[in-house]
C-alpha positions as a Python dict, from the first residue, in 0.01 Angstrom:
ca = {
    (1, 'V'): (0, 0, 0),
    (2, 'Q'): (350, 136, 42),
    (3, 'L'): (389, 509, 88),
    (4, 'V'): (700, 719, 29),
    (5, 'E'): (733, 1084, 125),
    (6, 'S'): (963, 1327, -53),
    (7, 'G'): (1028, 1700, -73),
    (8, 'G'): (1150, 1773, 277),
    (9, 'G'): (1449, 1990, 352),
    (10, 'W'): (1567, 2308, 516),
    (11, 'V'): (1391, 2638, 467),
    (12, 'Q'): (1401, 2978, 633),
    (13, 'P'): (1100, 3109, 828),
    (14, 'G'): (843, 3245, 587),
    (15, 'G'): (950, 3009, 313),
    (16, 'S'): (762, 2732, 134),
    (17, 'L'): (799, 2363, 70),
    (18, 'R'): (590, 2104, -110),
    (19, 'L'): (584, 1747, 15),
    (20, 'T'): (475, 1454, -196),
    (21, 'C'): (344, 1119, -78),
    (22, 'S'): (372, 855, -350),
    (23, 'A'): (178, 530, -324),
    (24, 'S'): (287, 195, -466),
    (25, 'E'): (-57, 126, -609),
    (26, 'S'): (-378, 302, -697),
    (27, 'I'): (-519, 536, -432),
    (28, 'L'): (-852, 554, -607),
    (29, 'G'): (-999, 310, -356),
    (30, 'I'): (-849, 482, -53),
    (31, 'E'): (-1110, 692, 120),
    (32, 'E'): (-888, 911, 336),
    (33, 'M'): (-522, 1008, 342),
    (34, 'R'): (-350, 1213, 607),
    (35, 'W'): (-35, 1409, 687),
    (36, 'H'): (115, 1397, 1035),
    (37, 'R'): (405, 1583, 1192),
    (38, 'E'): (635, 1446, 1459),
    (39, 'T'): (804, 1723, 1656),
    (40, 'P'): (1163, 1706, 1779),
    (41, 'G'): (1013, 1627, 2119),
    (42, 'G'): (858, 1309, 1980),
    (43, 'Q'): (493, 1411, 1963),
    (44, 'R'): (313, 1306, 1646),
    (45, 'K'): (18, 1522, 1555),
    (46, 'L'): (-227, 1529, 1269),
    (47, 'V'): (-160, 1810, 1024),
    (48, 'G'): (-459, 1745, 800),
    (49, 'R'): (-664, 1490, 613),
    (50, 'I'): (-821, 1463, 272),
    (51, 'R'): (-1096, 1255, 117),
    (52, 'T'): (-1183, 1463, -186),
    (53, 'E'): (-1099, 1817, -294),
    (54, 'D'): (-1423, 1917, -122),
    (55, 'F'): (-1338, 1739, 201),
    (56, 'V'): (-1011, 1856, 349),
    (57, 'V'): (-962, 1922, 720),
    (58, 'Y'): (-663, 2102, 875),
    (59, 'A'): (-522, 2135, 1222),
    (60, 'D'): (-575, 2485, 1362),
    (61, 'A'): (-199, 2546, 1369),
    (62, 'V'): (-169, 2520, 989),
    (63, 'K'): (-500, 2658, 864),
    (64, 'G'): (-454, 2920, 596),
    (65, 'R'): (-87, 2826, 543),
    (66, 'F'): (-93, 2460, 437),
    (67, 'T'): (-285, 2300, 152),
    (68, 'I'): (-344, 1928, 108),
    (69, 'S'): (-438, 1781, -228),
    (70, 'R'): (-435, 1445, -398),
    (71, 'D'): (-402, 1325, -754),
    (72, 'N'): (-563, 985, -789),
    (73, 'A'): (-431, 946, -1145),
    (74, 'K'): (-73, 982, -1022),
    (75, 'N'): (-127, 793, -696),
    (76, 'Q'): (5, 1090, -502),
    (77, 'M'): (-93, 1320, -219),
    (78, 'Y'): (66, 1660, -161),
    (79, 'L'): (125, 1902, 123),
    (80, 'K'): (200, 2257, 14),
    (81, 'M'): (338, 2452, 307),
    (82, 'N'): (359, 2831, 293),
    (83, 'A'): (464, 3089, 550),
    (84, 'L'): (659, 2824, 736),
    (85, 'K'): (739, 2881, 1102),
    (86, 'V'): (1012, 2740, 1323),
    (87, 'E'): (748, 2538, 1504),
    (88, 'D'): (661, 2357, 1178),
    (89, 'T'): (992, 2175, 1210),
    (90, 'G'): (959, 1800, 1233),
    (91, 'V'): (933, 1474, 1048),
    (92, 'Y'): (630, 1465, 820),
    (93, 'Y'): (456, 1135, 760),
    (94, 'C'): (181, 1041, 522),
    (95, 'N'): (-75, 786, 624),
    (96, 'A'): (-363, 623, 441),
    (97, 'D'): (-667, 410, 507),
    (98, 'P'): (-651, 61, 361),
    (99, 'P'): (-805, 48, 13),
    (100, 'I'): (-1153, -81, -58),
    (101, 'G'): (-1137, -457, -70),
    (102, 'K'): (-860, -468, 190),
    (103, 'L'): (-1034, -289, 474),
    (104, 'A'): (-912, -545, 728),
    (105, 'D'): (-553, -439, 656),
    (106, 'P'): (-385, -185, 884),
    (107, 'D'): (-331, 173, 778),
    (108, 'S'): (-26, 244, 564),
    (109, 'W'): (251, 478, 678),
    (110, 'G'): (547, 627, 499),
    (111, 'Q'): (897, 647, 642),
    (112, 'G'): (879, 1023, 692),
    (113, 'T'): (1061, 1323, 550),
    (114, 'Q'): (1242, 1584, 760),
    (115, 'V'): (1139, 1949, 742),
    (116, 'T'): (1360, 2199, 921),
    (117, 'V'): (1258, 2563, 948),
    (118, 'S'): (1530, 2786, 1085),
    (119, 'S'): (1725, 3098, 1009),
}
C-alpha cells in the first residue's frame, strides 16, 4: 500500500491544520494506522494511532488538541490539529499495518508532510 500525506504548511501558534493520508488501495483490511512526527532534531515519535472510531490512542503531548479519524470508503486517514504549538513543528508521517492477506509485508510509510508552527 502506498501512502501519501498532504495538508501540511505554516501556521501561527494557536492555529489549526488538517492532514490527510491517502492510500493507493483499500484500507478496509488494514487494522491500524498511525501518525508520527519527526522533530527538527531528528526524533520520530508516535502522535497517535487508530483502529476504529472507538479505538484511538494519542500521545500525551497532543491529547485534547489533535483528533485522528479514518474514512475507509475514501481510503484516507486524517489528523486534525488544533491549538498548535511551536513544539508541534516537524515532518508528519502516516504509517499503516499491512492489509489482511499481506501480513508478511512490511508496514507502509508515506513520504511525510512538513508542519511549521511559528509566529
